[in-house]
Each structure stands twice: as structure tokens, then as C-alpha cells.
C-alpha positions in Angstrom: 95.5 69.9 93.3 96.7 67.0 91.1 96.8 64.8 94.4 92.9 65.2 94.6 92.5 63.5 91.4 95.3 61.0 91.3 96.2 60.4 95.0 99.3 58.3 95.8 99.7 55.7 98.4 100.7 57.0 101.9 104.1 56.5 102.8 104.9 53.7 105.2 106.5 56.0 107.9 103.6 58.5 107.5 100.5 56.6 108.0 98.5 59.6 108.9 98.6 60.9 105.5 96.0 58.6 104.2 93.5 59.6 106.9 94.3 63.2 106.1 93.8 62.8 102.3 90.5 60.8 103.1 88.7 64.0 104.5 89.3 65.8 101.2 88.7 63.0 98.7 84.8 63.1 98.9 84.8 66.9 98.6 87.1 67.3 95.3 84.9 69.9 93.7 84.4 72.1 97.0 88.2 71.9 97.5 88.9 73.0 93.9 86.5 75.8 94.2 88.4 77.1 97.4 91.9 76.4 96.1 91.7 78.0 92.6 90.3 81.4 93.9 92.9 81.1 96.7 95.7 81.1 94.3 94.4 84.1 92.6 94.1 85.8 95.9 97.6 85.0 96.9 99.0 86.2 93.6 97.2 89.5 93.1 96.6 90.6 96.7 100.3 91.6 97.1 100.1 93.8 94.1 97.3 95.8 95.5 99.8 97.5 98.0 102.3 98.3 95.3 102.1 102.3 95.3 103.5 102.7 91.9 100.9 100.5 90.5 98.2 102.4 92.0 99.3 105.7 91.0 100.3 104.9 87.6 97.8 102.2 86.6 94.6 102.9 88.6 92.3 101.1 86.2 94.5 97.8 86.5 94.5 98.3 90.3 90.6 98.6 90.4 90.4 95.6 88.0 92.6 93.3 89.9 91.0 94.6 93.4 87.6 93.4 92.1 89.2 90.0 91.2 90.9 89.8 94.7 87.5 90.9 96.4 85.6 88.0 94.4 88.1 85.6 95.0 88.4 86.3 98.8 84.6 86.2 99.2 84.7 82.7 97.5 87.6 81.6 99.8 86.0 82.8 103.1 82.4 81.3 101.9 83.7 78.0 101.1 86.0 77.9 104.1 82.8 78.1 106.3 81.3 75.2 104.3 84.4 73.0 104.5 85.4 73.3 107.9 82.7 71.2 109.7 83.0 68.5 107.1 86.9 68.4 106.4 88.5 69.5 109.6 91.5 67.0 110.4 91.8 68.7 113.8 88.2 68.3 114.8 86.3 70.6 116.7 89.1 73.0 117.5 90.1 73.3 113.9 86.6 74.0 112.9 86.1 76.8 115.5 89.4 78.5 114.5 88.7 78.3 110.7 85.1 79.5 111.0 86.1 82.2 113.4 88.8 83.7 111.1 86.8 83.1 108.1 84.2 85.3 109.3 86.7 88.0 110.3 88.2 87.6 106.8 84.9 88.1 105.1 84.0 91.1 107.4 87.4 92.7 106.6 86.7 92.3 102.7 83.4 93.9 103.0 84.6 96.8 105.2 87.3 97.3 102.7 84.9 97.5 99.9 82.5 99.9 101.7 85.5 102.1 102.6 86.7 102.5 99.3 83.2 103.0 97.9 82.7 106.2 100.4 86.2 107.2 99.3 88.0 106.5 102.5 91.3 105.2 101.1 93.1 105.0 104.4 90.5 102.9 105.9 90.2 100.7 102.9 94.0 100.1 103.1 93.7 99.1 106.7 90.9 96.7 106.2 92.7 95.0 103.1 95.8 94.6 105.2 93.7 92.6 107.8 92.2 90.5 105.0 95.4 89.8 103.3 97.1 88.8 106.6 94.3 86.4 107.3 94.4 84.9 103.9 98.5 84.6 104.0 98.1 82.8 107.2 97.6 79.4 105.6 101.1 79.6 104.2 102.3 80.1 108.0 100.1 77.3 109.3 101.9 74.7 107.0 105.2 75.1 108.8 103.7 75.2 112.2 102.1 71.9 111.4 105.5 70.7 110.1 107.1 71.5 113.4 104.3 69.6 115.3 104.8 66.6 112.8 108.7 66.8 113.4 108.2 66.7 117.2 105.5 64.1 117.4 107.8 61.4 118.7 108.5 63.5 121.8 105.0 65.0 122.2 103.1 61.8 121.2 100.5 64.3 119.5 98.4 63.1 116.4 97.3 65.5 113.6 93.8 65.5 115.4 95.4 66.9 118.4 97.5 69.7 116.9 95.9 70.8 113.7 93.4 73.0 115.5 96.3 74.4 117.8 98.3 75.2 114.4 95.4 77.1 112.9 94.9 79.2 116.0 98.7 80.0 116.2 98.8 80.9 112.5 95.9 82.9 112.1 96.5 84.9 115.4 100.1 85.6 114.7 99.2 87.2 111.3 96.4 89.3 112.6 98.5 90.5 115.6 101.3 91.4 112.9 98.6 93.2 110.8 97.4 95.4 113.6 101.0 96.3 114.5 101.9 97.3 110.9 98.4 99.0 110.5 99.3 101.3 113.7 102.8 101.7 112.7 102.2 103.1 109.3 98.7 104.7 109.8 99.9 108.2 109.8 102.5 107.8 107.0 100.0 106.1 104.7 97.3 108.7 105.1 100.0 111.5 104.1 101.3 109.3 101.3 98.1 108.5 99.7 97.0 112.1 99.2 99.3 112.6 96.1 98.0 109.4 94.7 94.5 110.2 95.2 94.7 113.7 94.0 97.7 114.2 91.8 98.3 111.1 89.6 95.0 110.7 87.5 93.2 113.4 85.9 89.7 111.7 86.2 90.2 110.9 89.9 91.2 114.4 90.6 88.2 116.0 88.7 85.8 113.6 90.3 87.0 114.3 93.7 86.8 118.0 93.1 83.3 117.7 92.0 82.5 115.8 95.3 82.3 112.4 93.7 84.5 110.1 96.0 83.6 107.0 93.8 85.8 108.5 91.0 88.5 106.6 92.6 86.8 103.2 91.9 
């Protein structure tokens, strides 16, 4: 983030760095609006899958869930705006980013709708998909690093391989999410029942009265 406001000269052995920084420099505010919620999302989203936290501190779980949802909506929306303007990999990167940003936003909305209707198992599955796509950014970086490390052999420029790296990172994470969801689907539905009915008196009473939103 500091590099956005106090950029340093590009190293002599990495002239492409200046061109990459140039795509972000005119959009500092938009970039910050994307990065800061992204940091919140990456820190808080993993905690949403901690069973002990959900069962013992349901109010904290719900509060963090709202922050994760709001942060995710900002991340996805700004990604849609940033992609056509700031893509280093051209149209290929833009299409990849916008495609998965739409899936990311859709997953967040589905997760929210699912928990509002009391479908905890489905809520969990959609949150796993959303988190997997959000986390893919961390995997894309080493993929880009591999392309940079082998560029003397491949003669590919950042414009050539950034889009490919985005497709690989996002796709790998979404496939991994689907594998995990299918592997744990039956187990999670059994394990969520004690949390939903046996750990919080208000939730138990609300659900017994036919109010699925008592979990929220």
C-alpha cells in the first residue's frame, strides 16, 4: 500500500515493474478501496469456519460475518471497475477477473440468502466458494512469480502471462472448493445440528418457534 503513495524506482534488472506500477498509480483511491476491505476479508473470513467460535460466540460470529460480507461486496464490485482500467494482462486478465468477480459476488449473495432462510449447510457451501475465490489472489502471486522466473526461457512478457496466471489461480481454487464441499457435505450437515440447536438458548427457542432467523 505504501508503494502506491511513495513509489520507488524500478530495479534495472526488472524494467517491467515501472509499467506495472503505472497502471495502478492513476487509481490510488480505487486501489485502496479494494485493498483495505480485502485485508479485512482475508483476516476474518477464515475465522467464520471455526466451529468453536460459531458455537461459543454466535454473536461475534454474526458480527464478523456481516463485516466479511460487506468487505466481500466491496472487493467484488471494485474488481469489476478496476479490471478494464488496470489489467496488466490485457483482455485475457480482464475477462478472468470479471468472470470470477461475478461468481464471487454471486456466492456471497447466495450465502447471505441461505443463512437468512435458515439453511446453514448451504450457507457454509457458498461461503467456502466465496472464500476460495477471494484467497486465489494469494495463489496467483506465486504463479506470476514462476512465469517471471522462467521468462528467459519462454520470452513471455507480463502482458502475455498475467491473464493466464489469473485463470489458473482462480480455477484451481474453485475446483479445490468444490472437492472439499462434496467431501465434507454429509459430515457438515450432521455436525452443524448440535451447534444450531444445542449451544445457544436463544437460537434453540427461536427455531423451535419456527423462526429460522434466530440464527442470524
